N, C-alpha and C positions, 0 to 999 in steps of 0.2 A: 791145463788147470790139477790142482794139485789134489791125488786123491784120500780119501780120510785119513786113512793108514799114514800118509805123508803130513797131510798136517799133524796128525798126535804126536809123530815122533817130531817134528818140528816145534810143538808147545812143549813137548819132555825134555828137550835139549835147551831149548828156551830157558826153562826152569830151571835148570841142574846151572847151565851158566849165570843166571843171576844170583842163584844162592851163592854160587864160587866166589862170584865177585864180589858180593857183600862179606863172606869171610875175610877174602883176600885183604880188604879194606881195614878192617878191627888190628889194630896194633895193641900192646903188651898195656901199654897205659890206658888205653879205653876201656870202655867202660861197658860190658858184655851185652847188655842190658838193649844198649842201642843196635846191635847185631841183630837180634830175635826182633825186634821192633821193624827192621827193616823186611826181615823175613816173611814176618807177619803180613805186612803190606804185598808184598810179593806175592804171596799165597792170594791175598786175597782179588787182588787187581788179574794173577791169572785164573781162580776159577769164578771170576765174576761175583764175587760174595759179598755179602752183607756185614760179614765177622767174621773175623781170626782170632784164635788164639794161640801161642804156645806157652807151656809150665815146663819148668825147668827143674826138677829134685837134686838138693844136695846130695853131696857127694859121698859123705860120713853119716846122714841121717835122711829120715823120710820127708824132711822141712821142705817146703817149698825157696828154690832157691832163687827164681824169679818168675815174672809172668808179664809177657808181653800181649796186652788185649784190643784189638781194634774192634769199633761198632758194637760192643759189648762190655756193660760194667764191670768190673775187676773180679767182684763176688761170684758174680754169675760164671763169669771165665774159665775162675777155680774149681769150681761145681762140675763143669763140663768137661774140662781136661783132666780131672780125677777119674768121670763117666767113660773118657776117652782112654785112659790108662788100663783098664781092663780090657780091652779090644787089641787082639795080636794083632785082625787085618782090619782097613778101614770099615767102616761098620757105622750105618744109623744110629743118632745117639735120643735120647728121652726127653724130648723138650719141648714148649712152643712158644719159642722163644721165633722161628723162623719155620716154614713149612718144612725146608728140605735141611739138615745136618749129619754130619760127617765126619768121623773123630777115628785116633788110632791111637796108641800107643808109641813113644821113641823108644828103643832099646837097640842097643849094641851087643849082647851078650847077657842073655837068659842067666839067673832067673830077673835079673834087677831091671825095671824101668829107668830110661832117663828123665821120662817126664812124657805129658801128654799132649796134642794140638787137635785141633777142632776147626771146620769149617761151616759157615749157617748159610745160606741164601733165600730168597723167595722165589725167583725166576721159574727154576724146572728142578727135578730131580736131579740127583747124582746119578751116571751113569757106569757101566763098568770102566769106559775109559777115564773117567774124575776118582775113580778107585785105585784104579794102578796108579794115575798119577800122585797121588796123595802117598801112597808107599812109596813113590820114588822120590816124593820131597822130603820123605821120614827118613830116608835113607841118609840123606845128605844132610839132614838137621843133626841126626846124632852126631857125626863127626863136630858140627858146630857147638853141640853142648860140650865135649870131650877139651873143642879149644879154650870154650869160658870156663870149664874150670882148672884149666892152665894158667888162666888169666888169671883170676878169684886168687887161686895158691899162690901166684905169686906176689899180689896186693896182699894176701893176707900175712905173708912173712915180712913184706917190707913194714906193714902196720906194729906185727911183731918186734920186728927191730927198731925202731921207732921209738917203741914202749919202752923195751929193757934199755936204750940209752938214756930215755929220760928219767927210769928207775935210777940207773945209777947215778943220773945227776942230781936226786932229788937228796939221797944215800950221802952225796958229796959235799953237799951244802944243807945237811940238815941241822937244827939249833937245839931242838930238843925231840923226844919220842911221839909226843902229840903236835910238835908242825909236821914231825914225817908222812903221819897218818893220816892229816888232815889232807895236808899235799896231794897225797896218794889217791885221795877220793875224787880230789878233783882231776888228777889225772885220768882217773876211772869214769868219772862223766865225759871226761873229752872223747876217750878211745872207744868208746860202749857208744857215742854219743845219746847218753841215757839222761832221765829226770834225774835222776838222785842214785846217789852210792855212799854206803855207811859200811864201816869198818870196826868189830870192834877185838881189842886183843884180850885177851883171859889174866887176868893179877898171877903174877910165878912170887909163890910165897908170902909174902906181905905188901907187894906191889897193891898198886890201886889198877883196877882196870881202866884201860883205855879204850875210849870210841870218838867216830868222828861221823858226821853227816855233812853230805854236801850237795848241794842240786836244788830245782824248784821245788821238788814236792815236800810238802809239810807233812813230816810222818812223825806221828805222838810217839810220846817214850813206849805205853804200851804196847805198841805195834810194834816197836823196833824191836821189843825182847820178844814178842810171839815171834818175829824173824829171826831171831836169831838160836830161840827154842829149837825151831825146825829146821835149821842150818848146821846144828851142834850136831846132826844123827847124819849126816851127810861125808864122804869119805873123798869125792871127786868133785869136780865142777859140773853143777848141774840146776835146771830151773827146780825152782822148789814150790809148795801148797802159797796160796797167795790170803793172805786177811781179807775179811770181809770191806773193810776200807776200802781198799786197793784190787776191788773184783776184776777193776779195767786193765790192770797193769799184769808184767809178764817180769817175775822175779827170777834172775841167777843169782848164785850163790857158788862159793868155794871157799873150803875151810883150808886154814891154815897150822898144818901140819909139821912139828919140828921133830 
């Protein structure tokens, strides 16, 4: 009969091997989100938990890159993962969703965390062995996040190259300036999977201004003017303030500087 220490070592090795297997099955063309969904499922089964979530943070910003949530609504999963990001070691999280919740931040090098993860269960409290096991899981998941960052970088680079090629084609096939910027707005909607794209070209000397709008949003002229007044103040691509009529949207703007 195996001792409790031998059983725990077997559980640790089983979790490490399971996460490694999932990572090995992800190719460069796959969606890393599938990898985190699979890892979350393994964690939920290993800890006999009702819920598990893994959240990753963008490599360049503090925005959420992905969220894998099982047994919990996404909004609550995000809130708990953000709480877990404040925990250097596995600790109890403040929530009433389950009697027992354990969370920890995912970090490879201080001071920037890569994300956070948590598990929640009804059955019994988490003991020291569970906390050690979650630390082991975190040490494996940080490598998975780096792998995901590499895949996302490659995918973004491929999208950039495709967009550059399409822009060159637009320039080669141009009929006039208006058709050029109108076709460019269509390309922006497709590339960003956006609901609308709008371009405003200021007049040069006696030329008339050019403006093109495409997409499914009906943006009134006054709202367009307000957007461009805000966009006039920026010098790099960034999100800008949202007019009241578009309060449930996100606006990304970039200047044309010659």
